[in-house]
N, C-alpha and C positions, 0 to 999 in steps of 0.2 A: 398591496406588495410583489413584484411578480417572482414566478418561482426559479426565474437565473439567477438571482443573485445569489444564492446560495451554491451555484455550477459556475460561476464565471471559466473555472480553469477547467470546467470537461464538457464542453459546446454538444458533443455527439451523446450526451444524456437530458440536452433539452428538450422532453418529450413530456404529454401532459401525464397527470399522475394515473397510473396503472396497476396490476400487482405486485409490481418489484419494487412498487413505494419501501419496503420498508427495506431491500436492498440498498437501494438509491441512497435512502437516509443514513444508512449505516456508513454508506461509501462517503457519502458529504462530510460526517463528523469528522474520518479519516481526513480529506482533504483539504477540510479549513481549517482543522485543529483548534478547535477556541478554545483552547485551554494552555496555547502557547499567545492568542490574541489578549486573553485575561491576564496578563503580566504586564502590560502597558498600555494601560484604558486609556491613558490621552491622548496614546498615536492611533490606536486601534478600536477605540472606542465605537464610530459605528459601523465598522466592518461588523463587530463582534455582535452587537445589536442585531444586525443585518441576519448574522449567521444563526442566532439564536432563535431570532422570529422564525427562519425556515424550519429551523427543527422544530420549532415548535408545532406549525403547519403540519408536519410529516405527523408528529404524533396525532393531532388533530384528525387529518384522514383515514387513518391507521384507526382509529378509537372509534370513527363511526361503521368503517366496516367491519370493526369487531364487536359492534355492539350486541346483533343478533345472538352470537356466542356468548361474551361475559358480561351481560348489562349492568348490572350490579360494580364490576371492576373498570369497567370504561365509564358509566356514573362518576365513579371517583376522579379517574382519572381528568376526564371534565371539568371535575370542581377545582383540581390541582392545578390547570393549566389556562386555567379562567374562559372556556371557553361558553358563552351562553348557549342559549336555547338554538338561535337561528345558525349554530355554528355546529348543532349536533346531529343535525338532519340529514337524511339518507342523500338528500339532493344536493348539499354543501360536499361532499365528499369529491365531488367534479370540478369544484371552484379552489382557487388559491387566493389565500388574502384572505379568508375570511374574518380571523382574526383581529382585533382592532391593531393598530399598532404600537399602542403604550398599555397591552395587555399586561396583568401580572399575574406571577407564577405564587402559586401558596405549597408552600411547604406540605409535606401528609406525611402519613402511612407508608411503609414498603408493602406496597402492593403484591410485588413479585419476590421477596426475598430468595436469597439464594437455599439452593436443595442440600442439604449431605448426606449425599450418595450412599454414603456408608450405613448412614443411620436408617435412611427411607429402604433402603436393602433389608436392614436386619428387623425392620419393622414389618416388610412384606413376608420375612420367612416365617414369622412368629405369626400371622395372621393366616397363612398358608398352613402350620402346623397347627392351629387351633379349628382350622377348615377339618384337617384330616380327621382329628381326635373327634368332634361332633360329627365328623360321619360314621365311624366306626360302632358295632353295635354295642347294645347293654351290657358290659360286664358278667357273663353268670358265672357266679360261683358257685361251688359244690357245697351242699349242706355240709356242717362241720358231724364226724362221727360219734353218733349216738354212746358208744362203750367207752367206757373210762378204765384206763389202765393206771397200776400203782407207778410209784418212783421205782422200784427194782426191776420192773416189765421195762420199765422206758428206758433204763438201762444195760440192758442184755444186748440194746442194739450200737455196734458202735462207731459212730460215726468218724468218718477220718480225712484230713483234708490231703489230698493227692496232685499230683503233676500229670497233665499229659504230654507222655514221653512220644505217641505217636497215632494219631487216629486213620482208619480207612475203613471202605466200605465195605459189606459182608458180602461176598458172592452170591449168588444165588438170593437176593432179600433187597426188599427197594426201602424198608423201614430201617435196617440193622445197622450201627456201627461199631465199628471194633476199635476200643481202646488200650493202651500200653500205659500203663499207670507208674510214676515211683510213687511208691506211698510212705518211702521211710525206711525199709527194713531192708533194703539192697536186693531184694528180689521183684523182676516186673511183677506186676498183677494185670490182667486181662477183664476184664469186663466187656459185654454189650449194652447198647442201647437201642431202642426204636426212634430214635430222634432224627434219622436221617431224611428227612424233607424239611428240615428246622434248620439245621447247621451243613455246611461243610469240611469237610474233615479240616482242611488249612485252617479255619477260624479256630479250631479247638487245642492244635497243637501249642505248648507251652503255657497254654492257662492251667489255674490251679482249679479243681475242682472238690464238690463232698459227695463222698460215698459212703454204701453201708456197707465197712468192711465184713464183717464175719456174716454175711446174708449166706446161707449154703449151693455152694456151684450147683450151675446148671445149666445143660445142654440145649442151644439154639440153633437148627441148621446145621448141621453139625461140630459146634465152636463152641468153648465153655467159656464161662462167664462166671467170677468171682466177685460178684458184688453188685451194688444198683447205684448210679448216679443219682442225686437230688435235683430233681428242676421241677420249674410250678409250671402250672397248666392252666387254662381258661380260652373260651370263645374269641378272646379278642386279640391276645397276642401269640396264640398256638402255643407252643414249648418256650421256656425261658429257661434254661442250664442255670444255678444258685453258682457265682462264682467265688471265690476266695481271692484277698490281697494276695499281691505278688510276697508279701510279708509275711506271711504267715507258712513257719516250715512244713515241707511233706512228712507226713505222718503224724501231725500235731491230731489231737481228739478234738471233737468240736461235742461241746455240750449245751 
């Protein structure tokens, strides 16, 4: 059956099969509108049969060309479209009308289901995150201190929840950040911490952290520090400040 049957109204497209086959096939579907022909089989039955045959031939030719890249999927397409071994050869892709006129189409699985883009991107992010974690060095945990302290000694340390009102880099130091804290007493508290290489000052303003409030004041590069914040450190994450939920009031004792 000649290829021109599906291109009756588009004589400028009557050319031998070439790499544009898929595009011409899509154009042919829009041009011939088989869904419209199918509404009146009595009037348009022969025309519909010709249109569907030509579309099947288009699928067959494209499948032959794709076989080297997707052999398994293409084999299933051949089976669903009724293409025998002679219709699957490389040379047959240059011929039109290889499928018999009475070829039967067999319903099969959906070989190329629609991709849920949002779900696929989420899975890709998960895979990338796992790859990043796998690339990290094994976490080195410092050995626990052997020296034991009694409960009374522990209770001498006054841990308090405070809110960071202001945070700035300390001049003459690449490591220190200067914190102005609301510790619930009505008087601002100032502390220094050597975490400048891990945090930007603006990332900490407004956050609630934990400090040792009764630590003896000390001076660093001419600035007084009235306490010490709590943070975790290891070779994998560097330094992670211990943050407190916003619902915890300033000055709350942590024990």
